[in-house]
N, C-alpha and C positions, 0 to 999 in steps of 0.2 A: 504494500500500500504506500502511496505517496505521502511524504512527510509534510505537515502543515506548519507554517511558521506563525507563532502568536507573539506579537509585539505588545509589551505592557509598558505604559508610561506612568511613572510615579513622580509627581511634582512636589508633594508635601507630606507631612506626618500623617494626616488623615488618610490619604491615598495609600500610604505605606501600611497602616493598620488594616485597612480594607483588604489589601493584597494578602496580608498574613492570615486573615480570616478565610480567604479563598484557597489557601494552600492544600487543605484536604481534597478539594475538588481537582486542583491542578495536578496532584500526584495520583489521581485515580485513573482507571482504565479509559475514561472518556478522552483523556489527553495522551493516550499511549503513543500516537503517531504525531505528536505535536512537539516542535522545537520552540523553546521559549527564548525570547530576546527581551531583556528588561533594560529600559532606559530610565534613569532616575537622577534626580537632583539631591536626594537624601539617602543616607545609609548605603552608600555605594559598595563598601566592602561586604556587608551582610548580603546585599542583593546579588553580588557576584557569586558568592557561595550558594545562595538559594537557586540562582539560575543554573549553575553547574549541576546541582543535585536534581533539579527538575528535568534536566536534559539527559540524565542517566536513567535509562529505561529498564535495565536489569535490576531487579529488586535487591539481590545480595550485594551487587556493586554499589548501589545507591546507599544502602544501610552502612556498608563499610566506609564509604566516603563521608557520610554524615557523622559516623562514630569517630573516625580519625580526625576530621576537621574540628569537631566539638572538643576533643581532647587537646588539639593544638590551640584553639581559642582560649581554653582555660589556662594552659601552660603559658601562653603569651601574656595574658592578663596578669597572672600571678608573678611572672618575671618583671613585668612593667611596674607593678604596684608593690613589689617586695613581699607578696603573700607567701609565707612558707611556715611550716610547723617548726618550732624551735626545739632542737634536741641537743643535749650536751655531747661532749666528745666521746662519751661512753654509749651514746645512742639513746639516752633516757629523755623522756618528754619533760619539759619545764613545768607543765601543769601538775600540781600535786595529786590530782585525781587519776592521772594516767601514768604515774611513774613506774608502774610495772611493765609498761609497754616499751618496746625497743625498735630501733631501726626504721623510724618513719611511719609506723603504723599504729593507730590508736587501739587496734584490736589484735587478737592472736590469729592472724591470717596464716594459713599453712603455706602460702606461696612466698612468704617473707624470707629474705636472705640477709646475711650480715651486711650487705651493701644496699639494702632497701628492697623495693618492689621490682621484680623482674618483668612485669607486664604493664600494659596500659589499660586501666579499668576506669571507665567513665563515671560509674557510681562513686568510686573511691575519690576521684578527682573533684566531684561535686560535694563531697562530705567534708564538713568542718565542725569541730566540737565547739561548745559554748565559749571556751577559753579563746579559741582562735577568732570566733565571730566578734568578740569584744575588742580584739586587737586590730582586726582587718575587716574589710568589707569584701568577702569572697563572692564569686559569681554563683548564681543559682540557675536552675533550669529556666526560669522565666526571663533571665537576662540574655539567654542564648537563643535568638530567633530561629536559628538553624534546627533546633530540637523540635520546633513546631511541625517539622516535616514528618515526625513520627506520629503514629496513631495513639489513641488513649492507652491501649494495652501496652504498647511499646514504651510509652513514657512511664507507665507504672513499673515496668521491668527496669528501666533506667534508674528510677528512684531508689531501688533497694537491691541491686544486683552486685554485691561486693564479693570479694574473695574468689574470683574466677579469672581465667585467662581470657584474653581478647577473642580468641577463636571460638570458645564456648559461648561467650557473650554475644558475638555476631550470630551464631546459630540460634540462640534463644530469641534474638530480635527478629530474625528471619521467620522463625516459627510464629512469632507474634501472639501466641496464646498466653494469656495471663494465668489460666488454669494450669497449663503445662509448666510455666515458670514456678508456680507455687509448689507443684509436685517435685520439680527439680530442686527447689530450695530446701524442702524437707529432707530429701535424699542427701543433699550437700551437707546439711546440718549434722545428720547422723554420721556421715563419713568423717567430718571434722572432729566430732566427739570421740569417735573410735580411734 
């Protein structure tokens, strides 16, 4: 089938918010053969990422792009604003409530190594304890417009999918079933306990 080009012009904040509300429709099967071109005077960087994501028609590739780009956005923001957990030279957290935890993780993650986390986990990158939230203003899911490309169930998975490798995370997002995620989480919990 011949590809259709859809040009979207965004001139102000109101039009940008309207565009974000239309994202679920734009990523649906109705626009399967549509190539998006977004011309905007506002939010150019965010819209460039959204345009690229909308133009990826393979679901797994789109999810991988969104996942990796969201991780990059968080890392870039944290580097720019100096947001980082404070650990001593022994790897112990500065917050008295978390001093049993080591190597950059507030929990006892089985993936943790002496040098820190060996994987990129979006849920972990979005998590900050109360101590950190008092010191910094970390990004939340609502701050990253790219995450609006995910469905409700995929966003629920993103909110609480810690302690797993990137590949497993992508598989759960591709599956997109919150029920399957809950079943997987229970199995993961028992594996960690054993």
